[in-house]
C-alpha positions in Angstrom: 59.2 -46.1 164.3 60.1 -49.1 166.2 57.4 -49.8 169.0 61.1 -49.2 171.8 61.5 -46.2 170.4 58.1 -45.3 170.8 58.1 -47.1 174.2 61.4 -45.1 175.0 58.7 -41.5 173.9 55.9 -43.0 176.4 58.6 -42.6 179.7 59.7 -39.8 178.7 55.6 -38.4 178.5 54.7 -40.2 181.4 58.4 -39.3 183.3 57.7 -35.3 182.3 53.7 -35.4 183.2 54.9 -37.0 186.8 57.5 -34.5 186.9 54.7 -31.0 186.1 52.4 -32.3 188.4 54.1 -32.7 191.4 56.0 -29.2 190.5 51.5 -28.1 190.5 51.1 -29.2 193.9 54.5 -27.8 195.4 52.7 -24.6 194.0 49.6 -25.1 195.5 50.4 -26.3 199.0 53.6 -23.3 199.1 55.2 -26.1 200.8 58.4 -28.3 200.2 58.4 -30.6 203.9 57.1 -33.4 202.8 60.5 -34.1 200.4 63.7 -34.9 200.9 66.0 -32.3 199.1 68.9 -34.7 199.6 66.8 -36.8 198.2 66.2 -35.0 195.3 69.5 -33.8 195.3 70.7 -37.5 194.4 68.1 -37.8 191.7 69.5 -34.7 189.8 72.9 -35.8 189.6 71.3 -39.1 188.8 70.0 -37.5 186.0 72.7 -35.0 184.3 74.7 -37.9 184.1 72.4 -40.1 182.4 72.1 -36.7 179.8 75.6 -36.8 179.5 76.4 -40.2 178.8 73.2 -40.6 176.1 74.8 -37.1 174.9 78.6 -39.1 174.6 76.6 -41.5 172.3 74.9 -39.1 170.1 71.9 -40.2 170.1 69.5 -37.6 169.8 65.8 -39.0 170.4 67.5 -40.1 173.6 69.8 -36.8 174.5 65.8 -34.7 173.9 63.9 -36.8 176.5 66.9 -36.9 178.5 67.6 -32.9 179.0 63.3 -32.4 178.9 63.4 -34.3 182.3 66.7 -32.6 183.4 64.6 -29.0 182.8 61.3 -30.1 184.4 63.2 -31.5 187.3 65.4 -28.6 187.1 62.2 -26.9 187.7 60.8 -28.6 190.8 64.2 -28.9 192.5 64.3 -25.2 192.0 60.4 -24.4 193.8 61.2 -27.0 196.8 64.8 -25.3 197.6 62.8 -22.2 197.0 59.9 -23.0 199.6 62.2 -24.9 201.8 64.2 -21.3 202.1 61.3 -19.5 202.8 60.2 -21.8 205.5 58.0 -20.6 208.8 59.9 -22.8 211.0 57.4 -22.1 213.5 54.4 -24.2 211.4 
């Protein structure tokens, strides 16, 4: 495995760990108050665009890594939307 491939793999692992930690934080606090749903929407669109670009390049490792980012970020975004929709307006 080339150094660049290894660094790419490590970067995808780091990004996914970060997103999983954010999911854990939202789940434990039961709040998405400090998140920008607009900002998350923009990031989600960008993640999908990059995935489509990697698909067009037919680069399997990048597709797999980006696909995993899409999966974990979808979970993160869905949980944030869930807690936003079920927030207590009096708090």
